[in-house]
C-alpha positions as CSV (number, residue, x, y, z in Angstrom):
1,M,2.9,1.1,-14.8
2,F,4.5,-2.0,-14.1
3,V,2.5,-4.1,-16.5
4,A,3.6,-1.6,-18.9
5,G,7.7,-2.0,-18.1
6,F,6.9,-5.8,-17.8
7,V,5.5,-6.3,-21.4
8,T,8.0,-3.7,-22.7
9,G,10.9,-6.2,-21.7
10,T,9.1,-9.6,-22.8
11,L,8.5,-8.0,-26.6
12,A,12.1,-6.9,-26.5
13,G,13.2,-10.6,-25.3
14,W,14.7,-9.5,-21.9
15,P,15.6,-12.0,-19.0
16,L,13.0,-12.2,-16.6
17,A,15.1,-10.4,-14.0
18,D,15.3,-7.4,-16.1
19,R,12.0,-7.2,-16.9
20,L,11.1,-7.5,-13.5
21,A,13.8,-4.8,-12.4
22,F,12.4,-2.2,-15.3
23,A,8.9,-2.9,-14.3
24,G,9.3,-2.1,-10.9
25,L,11.8,1.1,-11.8
26,T,9.0,2.2,-14.4
27,A,6.5,1.7,-11.6
28,A,8.3,3.7,-8.8
29,L,8.6,6.2,-10.9
30,S,5.5,6.8,-12.0
31,V,4.5,7.1,-8.4
32,Q,6.6,10.3,-7.9
33,E,4.2,12.2,-9.7
34,F,0.4,12.9,-10.1
35,G,-1.5,12.6,-13.1
36,G,-1.8,8.9,-14.1
37,S,-0.7,8.3,-17.6
38,L,0.8,11.7,-17.6
39,S,3.3,10.7,-14.9
40,A,4.4,7.8,-17.0
41,P,7.8,7.8,-17.3
42,G,9.4,7.7,-21.0
43,W,13.4,6.7,-21.9
44,V,14.6,9.9,-21.2
45,E,13.2,10.1,-17.5
46,I,14.6,6.7,-16.9
47,A,18.5,7.4,-18.5
48,A,17.7,10.7,-16.1
49,W,17.0,8.3,-12.6
50,W,20.0,5.8,-14.1
51,Q,22.3,8.7,-14.9
52,H,21.5,10.5,-11.1
53,A,21.6,6.5,-9.7
54,R,25.3,6.1,-11.3
55,A,26.3,9.8,-9.6
56,Y,26.3,8.9,-5.8
57,D,29.7,6.7,-4.8
58,D,27.4,4.9,-2.2
59,Q,25.3,2.8,-4.3
60,P,25.5,-0.2,-3.4
61,A,27.1,-2.3,-6.4
62,R,24.7,-4.9,-5.9
63,A,21.9,-2.4,-6.9
64,L,24.3,-1.1,-10.0
65,R,24.4,-4.4,-11.0
66,R,20.7,-4.9,-11.2
67,Y,20.2,-2.1,-13.4
68,A,23.0,-2.0,-15.6
69,F,20.9,-3.7,-18.5
70,L,20.2,-0.3,-19.2
71,D,23.7,1.3,-20.6
72,R,22.9,-0.8,-23.2
73,L,19.1,0.9,-23.8
74,L,19.1,3.9,-23.3
75,P,20.4,6.9,-24.7
76,A,24.0,8.0,-23.8
77,A,23.0,11.8,-22.6
78,A,20.5,12.5,-20.6
79,R,18.9,15.3,-19.2
80,P,19.1,17.1,-15.9
81,W,16.4,15.5,-13.5
82,P,13.9,16.6,-12.2
83,L,11.8,16.4,-15.6
84,R,8.8,18.8,-16.2
85,R,5.4,17.2,-16.6
86,A,2.1,18.2,-18.3
87,V,-0.3,19.3,-15.8
88,P,-3.6,17.6,-16.1
89,T,-6.7,20.0,-16.3
90,I,-10.0,17.5,-16.4
91,G,-11.6,16.9,-13.3
92,F,-9.8,20.3,-11.5
93,R,-12.3,22.9,-9.9
94,Q,-10.8,26.9,-9.6
95,A,-11.9,27.9,-6.3
């Protein structure tokens, strides 16, 4: 996921710091769920995370500034978090 986030930012022409932050964010969000590629976050999940992160008054201002570039990329309204994921079915055996 890190590479996918980094390449997304590179193709969009973002500054290096924003590409690295976005890549780290997408990688971090992807490991919160089980399922390999099924756990890859989409724009809706990233927007929900950003909305959730800004909702807390005790967030360090530096951290909020680091991800402020998301404001110009993400849809204004995000669905509530957590979101539903697809369930992987290959490789599971019933007991």
